[in-house]
FITISE-138866 format. One record per residue (C-alpha): residue number from 1; x, y, z. Coordinates in steps of 0.5 Angstrom, whole numbers, plus 500, padded with zeros to 3 digits. Layout:
// residues N
(nuba NUM,(X,Y,Z));
...
//
This chain:
// residues 321
(nuba 1,(833,119,087));
(nuba 2,(832,121,094));
(nuba 3,(835,116,098));
(nuba 4,(842,115,100));
(nuba 5,(844,109,102));
(nuba 6,(851,107,106));
(nuba 7,(854,100,106));
(nuba 8,(859,101,112));
(nuba 9,(864,097,116));
(nuba 10,(870,097,120));
(nuba 11,(874,093,125));
(nuba 12,(876,095,131));
(nuba 13,(876,094,138));
(nuba 14,(869,096,141));
(nuba 15,(870,093,149));
(nuba 16,(864,098,151));
(nuba 17,(859,096,144));
(nuba 18,(854,095,148));
(nuba 19,(854,102,151));
(nuba 20,(854,105,143));
(nuba 21,(847,102,142));
(nuba 22,(841,106,146));
(nuba 23,(845,113,143));
(nuba 24,(846,110,136));
(nuba 25,(839,108,135));
(nuba 26,(836,115,137));
(nuba 27,(840,119,133));
(nuba 28,(839,114,126));
(nuba 29,(831,115,129));
(nuba 30,(832,123,130));
(nuba 31,(834,122,123));
(nuba 32,(829,118,119));
(nuba 33,(834,113,118));
(nuba 34,(833,106,117));
(nuba 35,(837,099,116));
(nuba 36,(841,095,120));
(nuba 37,(847,097,124));
(nuba 38,(851,090,127));
(nuba 39,(855,092,134));
(nuba 40,(861,088,136));
(nuba 41,(867,088,141));
(nuba 42,(870,087,134));
(nuba 43,(868,093,130));
(nuba 44,(861,096,127));
(nuba 45,(858,092,121));
(nuba 46,(851,096,117));
(nuba 47,(847,098,111));
(nuba 48,(842,105,113));
(nuba 49,(838,109,108));
(nuba 50,(835,116,108));
(nuba 51,(835,123,106));
(nuba 52,(842,125,104));
(nuba 53,(843,130,109));
(nuba 54,(840,126,113));
(nuba 55,(844,120,113));
(nuba 56,(850,124,113));
(nuba 57,(849,126,119));
(nuba 58,(849,119,122));
(nuba 59,(855,118,118));
(nuba 60,(858,124,121));
(nuba 61,(855,121,128));
(nuba 62,(859,115,128));
(nuba 63,(866,118,126));
(nuba 64,(866,123,132));
(nuba 65,(868,117,136));
(nuba 66,(875,117,135));
(nuba 67,(876,110,135));
(nuba 68,(871,110,128));
(nuba 69,(874,117,125));
(nuba 70,(876,112,119));
(nuba 71,(870,108,118));
(nuba 72,(870,108,110));
(nuba 73,(863,107,106));
(nuba 74,(860,106,099));
(nuba 75,(854,110,097));
(nuba 76,(848,108,092));
(nuba 77,(843,111,090));
(nuba 78,(834,108,092));
(nuba 79,(828,112,088));
(nuba 80,(824,109,095));
(nuba 81,(826,107,102));
(nuba 82,(829,100,101));
(nuba 83,(829,099,108));
(nuba 84,(823,099,114));
(nuba 85,(825,100,120));
(nuba 86,(832,101,124));
(nuba 87,(834,096,128));
(nuba 88,(841,097,131));
(nuba 89,(844,090,134));
(nuba 90,(848,087,138));
(nuba 91,(852,081,136));
(nuba 92,(859,076,138));
(nuba 93,(861,078,131));
(nuba 94,(860,083,126));
(nuba 95,(860,078,121));
(nuba 96,(860,070,123));
(nuba 97,(866,065,123));
(nuba 98,(865,062,130));
(nuba 99,(873,063,131));
(nuba 100,(875,066,137));
(nuba 101,(880,070,138));
(nuba 102,(881,072,130));
(nuba 103,(882,079,131));
(nuba 104,(883,082,124));
(nuba 105,(883,090,127));
(nuba 106,(890,087,130));
(nuba 107,(892,081,125));
(nuba 108,(888,081,117));
(nuba 109,(892,080,112));
(nuba 110,(896,085,107));
(nuba 111,(891,089,103));
(nuba 112,(892,090,096));
(nuba 113,(889,094,091));
(nuba 114,(884,093,085));
(nuba 115,(890,096,080));
(nuba 116,(895,091,082));
(nuba 117,(891,085,084));
(nuba 118,(892,083,078));
(nuba 119,(900,082,077));
(nuba 120,(899,078,085));
(nuba 121,(894,073,083));
(nuba 122,(898,071,077));
(nuba 123,(904,069,081));
(nuba 124,(907,062,081));
(nuba 125,(904,058,087));
(nuba 126,(899,064,089));
(nuba 127,(893,060,092));
(nuba 128,(887,064,090));
(nuba 129,(881,063,095));
(nuba 130,(875,066,093));
(nuba 131,(871,066,101));
(nuba 132,(863,067,097));
(nuba 133,(858,062,099));
(nuba 134,(857,057,093));
(nuba 135,(851,061,091));
(nuba 136,(855,067,090));
(nuba 137,(861,063,087));
(nuba 138,(856,060,081));
(nuba 139,(855,066,078));
(nuba 140,(861,069,078));
(nuba 141,(869,069,081));
(nuba 142,(876,070,079));
(nuba 143,(880,065,074));
(nuba 144,(883,060,077));
(nuba 145,(880,061,084));
(nuba 146,(879,056,089));
(nuba 147,(871,055,091));
(nuba 148,(871,053,098));
(nuba 149,(863,051,096));
(nuba 150,(860,053,103));
(nuba 151,(854,054,105));
(nuba 152,(856,060,110));
(nuba 153,(862,063,113));
(nuba 154,(862,059,119));
(nuba 155,(863,054,114));
(nuba 156,(871,056,113));
(nuba 157,(875,054,118));
(nuba 158,(873,047,118));
(nuba 159,(875,048,109));
(nuba 160,(881,051,111));
(nuba 161,(883,046,116));
(nuba 162,(882,040,112));
(nuba 163,(885,043,105));
(nuba 164,(891,045,110));
(nuba 165,(891,037,113));
(nuba 166,(889,032,107));
(nuba 167,(894,035,101));
(nuba 168,(890,041,098));
(nuba 169,(890,048,095));
(nuba 170,(893,050,103));
(nuba 171,(898,045,104));
(nuba 172,(904,046,105));
(nuba 173,(910,044,101));
(nuba 174,(917,042,103));
(nuba 175,(915,045,111));
(nuba 176,(913,052,107));
(nuba 177,(906,055,107));
(nuba 178,(903,058,100));
(nuba 179,(902,065,099));
(nuba 180,(895,065,099));
(nuba 181,(890,071,097));
(nuba 182,(882,072,098));
(nuba 183,(877,076,096));
(nuba 184,(870,077,098));
(nuba 185,(864,081,095));
(nuba 186,(866,089,099));
(nuba 187,(872,086,104));
(nuba 188,(869,084,110));
(nuba 189,(869,077,110));
(nuba 190,(876,077,108));
(nuba 191,(880,081,112));
(nuba 192,(876,075,117));
(nuba 193,(879,070,114));
(nuba 194,(885,073,113));
(nuba 195,(886,073,120));
(nuba 196,(883,067,121));
(nuba 197,(889,064,116));
(nuba 198,(895,068,120));
(nuba 199,(893,066,126));
(nuba 200,(894,059,123));
(nuba 201,(901,060,122));
(nuba 202,(900,063,114));
(nuba 203,(906,068,114));
(nuba 204,(904,071,106));
(nuba 205,(896,073,106));
(nuba 206,(893,078,101));
(nuba 207,(887,081,100));
(nuba 208,(882,085,095));
(nuba 209,(882,092,097));
(nuba 210,(874,094,097));
(nuba 211,(873,087,095));
(nuba 212,(870,085,088));
(nuba 213,(865,091,087));
(nuba 214,(872,096,088));
(nuba 215,(875,091,083));
(nuba 216,(870,092,078));
(nuba 217,(868,099,079));
(nuba 218,(875,101,077));
(nuba 219,(878,095,073));
(nuba 220,(877,096,065));
(nuba 221,(874,090,063));
(nuba 222,(879,089,058));
(nuba 223,(885,088,063));
(nuba 224,(880,084,068));
(nuba 225,(881,077,070));
(nuba 226,(874,077,072));
(nuba 227,(869,072,069));
(nuba 228,(861,073,070));
(nuba 229,(857,077,075));
(nuba 230,(858,079,082));
(nuba 231,(852,077,087));
(nuba 232,(850,083,092));
(nuba 233,(845,083,097));
(nuba 234,(839,088,095));
(nuba 235,(835,088,089));
(nuba 236,(840,089,083));
(nuba 237,(841,081,085));
(nuba 238,(848,081,081));
(nuba 239,(853,087,077));
(nuba 240,(858,087,072));
(nuba 241,(864,090,070));
(nuba 242,(863,098,071));
(nuba 243,(858,096,076));
(nuba 244,(852,095,071));
(nuba 245,(846,091,074));
(nuba 246,(847,085,071));
(nuba 247,(841,080,068));
(nuba 248,(840,075,074));
(nuba 249,(833,075,078));
(nuba 250,(832,073,085));
(nuba 251,(829,066,086));
(nuba 252,(823,069,093));
(nuba 253,(824,062,096));
(nuba 254,(831,061,097));
(nuba 255,(834,068,096));
(nuba 256,(839,065,091));
(nuba 257,(840,068,084));
(nuba 258,(837,065,077));
(nuba 259,(840,064,071));
(nuba 260,(836,063,064));
(nuba 261,(838,056,066));
(nuba 262,(835,056,072));
(nuba 263,(828,059,070));
(nuba 264,(827,054,064));
(nuba 265,(827,049,069));
(nuba 266,(820,044,071));
(nuba 267,(823,045,079));
(nuba 268,(822,053,077));
(nuba 269,(816,057,079));
(nuba 270,(816,064,080));
(nuba 271,(816,067,087));
(nuba 272,(815,059,090));
(nuba 273,(821,055,087));
(nuba 274,(828,055,083));
(nuba 275,(832,047,082));
(nuba 276,(836,050,088));
(nuba 277,(830,050,094));
(nuba 278,(825,046,091));
(nuba 279,(827,039,095));
(nuba 280,(828,043,101));
(nuba 281,(821,046,102));
(nuba 282,(815,043,104));
(nuba 283,(808,042,100));
(nuba 284,(805,047,105));
(nuba 285,(811,052,104));
(nuba 286,(810,052,097));
(nuba 287,(803,054,098));
(nuba 288,(804,059,103));
(nuba 289,(810,062,096));
(nuba 290,(804,062,092));
(nuba 291,(799,065,095));
(nuba 292,(805,071,097));
(nuba 293,(807,072,091));
(nuba 294,(799,072,089));
(nuba 295,(798,079,094));
(nuba 296,(805,082,090));
(nuba 297,(802,081,084));
(nuba 298,(796,084,086));
(nuba 299,(799,089,089));
(nuba 300,(803,091,082));
(nuba 301,(797,091,078));
(nuba 302,(795,096,082));
(nuba 303,(802,101,082));
(nuba 304,(803,099,090));
(nuba 305,(808,097,093));
(nuba 306,(808,089,097));
(nuba 307,(813,089,103));
(nuba 308,(814,080,102));
(nuba 309,(817,082,095));
(nuba 310,(823,085,099));
(nuba 311,(830,084,100));
(nuba 312,(829,085,106));
(nuba 313,(825,079,108));
(nuba 314,(831,075,105));
(nuba 315,(838,075,107));
(nuba 316,(838,080,111));
(nuba 317,(839,088,111));
(nuba 318,(846,087,113));
(nuba 319,(851,086,107));
(nuba 320,(855,081,108));
(nuba 321,(861,084,104));
//
């Protein structure tokens, strides 16, 4: 597998982020790197891939900025280049919460290492919150975790407000806010969500260091509190303990994970629809998806790749870790 992929993010104050765009893009292109990097005043987020030495050269370039000296990344390998182009985009946020004056670099919750996570979430009174979206939670989560049932991360603040005001999971008890533990796929969403909770006056807020992926990688299955599979934003679709690839497929229309039950539904058509999206697409759209799937199948028969079947055309190349 000749291509190395790096998923990275860091919340750090970058007031000059716009000035970083052009030089960073030039370095990536000079090394044949492809993927997407997001820059914002609050930091950097993205996934890039290339030949190992070239990828490491770009990571070295990033870490030459003193503010990114401790930038961490997660590596994986691919037999073919997983992206088609290189993009460096300027954004208001590197992961969109939609709430101003939330600063994870300054005010995130307390990290909890995977080996200590079980002890925390088993404490009486701890509210365990899954900060991911509903389609992710549907295939796996921690036992007893609260599911906010959000369709996007930007819906989480409204859920928090409702739970605080309506006697829900985040409501005060005898004038005291509960202890909260939050988690997500790789860390970025729970860093921001814990900072948001602290801005709301929560004092005891914790999040899983390295996210679900680091937990599944390091915690033995025999002692794990994880149930099901973890959705990932690439062609593996899902992973389980030890980061072994899961058994799920992907709906090429809505990009949600497909269980065997979903594939058995009369509303499922390969490459066209699944029970979750069938009612949300028109007949014209379905006809277009059928034509696309036909071209994918023809390309596969000729042993050629087809761009329309790649994950990059789905929820985006930047992982919502």
